[in-house]
Backbone bond lengths (Angstrom), bond angles and torsions (degrees), N, CA, C in turn:
res aa  C-N    CA-C-N  psi(-1)  N-CA   C-N-CA  omega(-1)  CA-C   N-CA-C  phi
1 M - - - 1.449 - - 1.526 108.57 -
2 N 1.321 115.43 130.33 1.476 116.68 -178.94 1.521 109.93 -80.25
3 T 1.316 114.36 165.99 1.468 122.02 -173.08 1.526 111.72 -63.00
4 L 1.318 116.98 -37.90 1.461 119.88 -178.19 1.533 111.00 -64.79
5 N 1.318 116.94 -44.16 1.468 120.21 179.21 1.524 109.93 -64.41
6 L 1.333 117.05 -41.27 1.470 120.71 177.70 1.515 110.70 -61.47
7 S 1.314 116.61 -43.02 1.477 120.92 179.32 1.526 110.89 -62.55
8 D 1.311 116.83 -44.81 1.467 120.76 178.69 1.526 111.17 -62.20
9 E 1.327 115.21 -42.86 1.460 120.53 -179.27 1.527 110.22 -64.76
10 L 1.315 116.76 -45.78 1.470 120.31 179.68 1.518 111.48 -64.97
11 Y 1.333 116.71 -39.39 1.456 119.96 177.62 1.530 110.65 -62.37
12 S 1.311 116.03 -42.86 1.485 120.29 179.61 1.531 110.68 -62.87
13 K 1.324 116.67 -42.71 1.458 119.65 179.02 1.532 111.06 -65.64
14 L 1.321 116.53 -40.66 1.452 121.16 178.61 1.528 110.70 -64.62
15 E 1.298 115.65 -42.18 1.476 120.89 178.22 1.523 110.56 -62.33
16 Q 1.345 117.27 -44.90 1.452 120.32 179.68 1.532 110.70 -65.36
17 A 1.318 116.66 -39.97 1.466 120.49 179.11 1.534 110.59 -62.44
18 S 1.315 117.43 -39.15 1.469 119.78 179.17 1.533 110.97 -68.28
19 K 1.331 116.59 -35.80 1.475 119.82 176.27 1.525 111.09 -66.97
20 D 1.334 116.26 -40.41 1.466 120.29 178.15 1.535 110.46 -62.80
21 W 1.322 115.97 -43.33 1.464 121.86 178.96 1.520 109.86 -58.82
22 A 1.331 115.81 -48.40 1.469 120.99 -178.99 1.531 111.15 -63.53
23 E 1.320 116.31 -39.04 1.476 120.40 -179.98 1.533 110.67 -64.37
24 W 1.343 116.71 -43.94 1.464 119.22 179.29 1.520 110.92 -68.82
25 Q 1.322 117.84 -32.59 1.472 120.22 175.85 1.522 110.22 -62.77
26 K 1.318 115.85 -42.53 1.466 121.23 178.08 1.532 110.61 -61.45
27 K 1.339 116.31 -44.97 1.454 120.34 -179.65 1.532 111.63 -63.28
28 V 1.333 116.38 -39.38 1.458 120.29 178.58 1.528 111.20 -62.33
29 I 1.320 115.83 -43.42 1.469 120.19 179.85 1.526 110.34 -62.16
30 I 1.309 116.57 -45.02 1.471 121.11 -179.77 1.531 110.63 -63.13
31 L 1.344 115.47 -45.13 1.462 118.68 -179.86 1.518 112.69 -68.11
32 E 1.320 116.83 -33.14 1.465 119.20 177.44 1.520 110.51 -63.88
33 E 1.313 115.62 -44.67 1.462 119.54 177.20 1.522 111.79 -65.56
34 G 1.328 116.13 -37.87 1.457 120.33 177.65 1.529 111.22 -65.15
35 K 1.318 115.78 -38.80 1.471 121.52 177.90 1.525 109.78 -60.91
36 K 1.311 116.87 -44.50 1.462 121.15 179.01 1.527 111.08 -62.80
37 A 1.328 115.43 -42.56 1.469 119.97 -178.71 1.534 110.59 -65.61
38 V 1.306 116.73 -43.18 1.466 120.14 179.12 1.525 109.95 -62.95
39 Y 1.342 116.02 -45.21 1.454 119.28 179.13 1.526 111.14 -57.86
40 S 1.328 116.36 -46.41 1.470 119.52 179.85 1.534 111.25 -59.69
41 T 1.307 115.40 -42.60 1.470 120.34 -179.16 1.514 111.55 -63.13
42 V 1.328 116.78 -50.33 1.460 118.77 -177.74 1.536 111.30 -71.46
43 F 1.323 116.65 -32.04 1.462 119.56 176.28 1.526 110.28 -61.37
44 L 1.325 116.42 -47.41 1.460 119.79 -179.93 1.524 111.80 -62.95
45 K 1.327 116.16 -37.42 1.471 120.22 177.25 1.536 110.16 -60.94
46 Y 1.344 116.25 -46.27 1.464 119.54 -178.98 1.529 112.63 -75.65
47 K 1.303 117.20 -25.36 1.476 121.25 178.76 1.518 110.02 -61.44
48 L 1.304 115.74 -37.57 1.470 120.65 179.17 1.519 112.48 -71.10
49 E 1.359 115.95 -26.46 1.468 120.18 -176.79 1.518 114.14 -94.37
50 T 1.314 118.39 -14.30 1.473 120.61 -174.07 1.521 110.92 -115.65
51 K 1.341 114.09 167.90 1.455 120.24 -177.97 1.521 112.64 -88.81
52 T 1.362 117.43 -30.29 1.454 119.04 -175.42 1.536 111.01 -123.58
53 V 1.317 114.46 156.54 1.466 120.75 177.96 1.531 110.73 -65.60
54 I 1.311 116.18 -38.70 1.468 121.13 -179.68 1.540 110.61 -60.52
55 E 1.305 115.55 -43.08 1.474 119.70 178.82 1.523 110.36 -65.04
56 A 1.312 117.02 -40.98 1.465 120.86 178.71 1.531 110.67 -64.82
57 E 1.339 116.62 -40.41 1.464 120.02 177.60 1.521 111.18 -63.06
58 H 1.317 116.89 -43.90 1.460 120.93 179.56 1.528 110.88 -61.34
59 K 1.310 115.94 -48.46 1.475 120.11 179.16 1.533 111.31 -61.68
60 A 1.309 116.88 -38.13 1.464 120.48 179.50 1.530 110.79 -64.68
61 R 1.337 116.84 -41.12 1.467 120.91 -177.83 1.531 113.61 -69.67
62 V 1.318 116.45 -24.31 1.479 118.87 179.28 1.527 111.79 -101.78
63 D 1.319 116.76 1.11 1.457 121.34 177.52 1.530 109.29 -61.80
64 Q 1.311 117.62 137.12 1.469 122.13 -175.59 1.521 112.45 -59.93
65 E 1.304 117.65 -39.10 1.462 121.57 -179.77 1.554 110.07 -62.99
66 Y 1.319 115.85 -44.39 1.472 120.31 179.16 1.529 110.43 -67.80
67 V 1.312 117.23 -44.22 1.469 121.04 -179.78 1.524 109.75 -59.09
68 E 1.316 117.37 -41.92 1.470 120.79 179.14 1.516 111.20 -63.29
69 K 1.310 117.15 -40.80 1.466 120.80 179.53 1.527 110.47 -65.97
70 V 1.330 117.30 -38.36 1.464 121.61 177.93 1.533 109.44 -63.87
71 K 1.326 117.52 -41.23 1.468 120.62 178.27 1.524 110.54 -62.44
72 Q 1.327 117.64 -43.74 1.469 120.94 178.30 1.528 110.20 -61.06
73 Y 1.317 115.14 -41.82 1.478 120.51 179.39 1.521 110.78 -63.17
74 A 1.329 116.18 -44.04 1.474 120.47 179.88 1.529 110.90 -63.92
75 E 1.318 117.57 -40.01 1.475 120.65 177.88 1.528 110.59 -64.99
76 A 1.314 117.06 -39.89 1.465 120.27 178.47 1.533 111.02 -66.49
77 E 1.319 116.86 -39.42 1.477 120.30 175.78 1.519 111.04 -62.40
78 Q 1.325 116.75 -39.57 1.456 121.38 178.14 1.536 109.88 -63.06
79 E 1.297 117.38 -45.47 1.464 120.63 179.89 1.533 111.09 -67.40
80 L 1.325 116.49 -34.71 1.452 120.33 175.96 1.519 110.36 -62.12
81 T 1.313 116.50 -44.44 1.464 121.15 179.13 1.529 110.51 -62.09
82 K 1.330 116.26 -43.36 1.466 120.25 178.13 1.528 110.95 -61.46
83 A 1.320 116.37 -43.98 1.472 120.71 -179.79 1.520 111.03 -63.56
84 K 1.310 115.93 -40.72 1.475 120.61 179.53 1.527 110.69 -63.38
85 F 1.345 116.18 -47.61 1.467 119.35 179.20 1.516 111.98 -66.13
86 H 1.316 117.56 -36.31 1.463 120.62 177.24 1.522 110.11 -61.38
87 Y 1.313 116.79 -46.59 1.463 120.33 177.59 1.525 111.16 -60.78
88 N 1.342 116.80 -47.54 1.462 120.02 -179.00 1.525 112.16 -62.80
89 N 1.325 117.38 -38.39 1.457 121.09 177.55 1.522 111.10 -65.02
90 L 1.321 116.78 -42.94 1.464 120.27 177.46 1.516 110.77 -62.91
91 D 1.325 115.85 -41.83 1.473 120.35 179.17 1.520 110.82 -60.78
92 R 1.314 116.96 -42.91 1.480 120.53 178.05 1.520 110.96 -65.20
93 Y 1.317 116.57 -39.32 1.457 121.10 -179.95 1.533 109.84 -64.37
94 V 1.318 116.54 -43.50 1.467 120.40 178.00 1.525 110.07 -61.23
95 S 1.310 115.58 -43.11 1.468 119.70 178.25 1.521 111.32 -61.68
96 L 1.313 116.87 -42.03 1.468 121.06 177.06 1.527 110.93 -61.70
97 K 1.303 116.74 -44.37 1.473 120.77 179.37 1.526 110.43 -62.84
98 Q 1.325 117.28 -39.01 1.467 120.33 177.50 1.513 110.55 -63.66
99 S 1.320 117.32 -42.07 1.464 121.76 178.26 1.523 111.20 -62.77
100 E 1.340 115.84 -43.11 1.457 120.34 177.86 1.523 111.45 -62.07
101 L 1.310 116.32 -41.03 1.463 120.74 179.80 1.516 110.69 -64.95
102 K 1.324 117.66 -44.91 1.464 121.57 177.57 1.523 110.95 -59.55
103 R 1.359 115.25 -43.55 1.448 119.55 179.21 1.523 111.42 -62.56
104 D 1.320 116.38 -44.86 1.461 120.64 -179.47 1.519 111.47 -64.01
105 L 1.330 116.14 -39.89 1.480 119.51 178.54 1.529 110.24 -66.02
106 A 1.312 117.22 -40.02 1.468 120.86 178.72 1.524 110.78 -64.85
107 L 1.327 117.15 -40.98 1.456 121.25 178.08 1.539 112.16 -66.52
108 N 1.327 116.33 -39.24 1.470 121.05 178.95 1.534 109.88 -67.83
109 A 1.316 116.72 -32.85 1.480 119.41 -179.27 1.512 110.58 -69.65
110 K 1.335 116.96 -27.07 1.467 119.66 179.80 1.525 112.33 -79.44
111 I 1.306 116.53 -18.95 1.473 119.57 -177.67 1.499 111.78 -79.62
């Protein structure tokens, strides 16, 4: 594979990784806001049924709807972390390849 094709391929992978990272960041933000909204909704529901705020908070945090939203949020955070590390690893790899290319060109110039 020649250097130009490798560069194009690496650029495409890096570009896709950055898009994936951004997409997961967007999903995390949406789910975080959704988690807050669900908590508020279930908290208010339990606030009407209970005597204390602490009891309402506890019931809201163990409510199945809220627990499910927290799980979705945690999964999105996990995917965001994976996307971030994938991008960073590709970036390091590209940097390594650039260094190798510079080294090879310098060695060829001495010959």
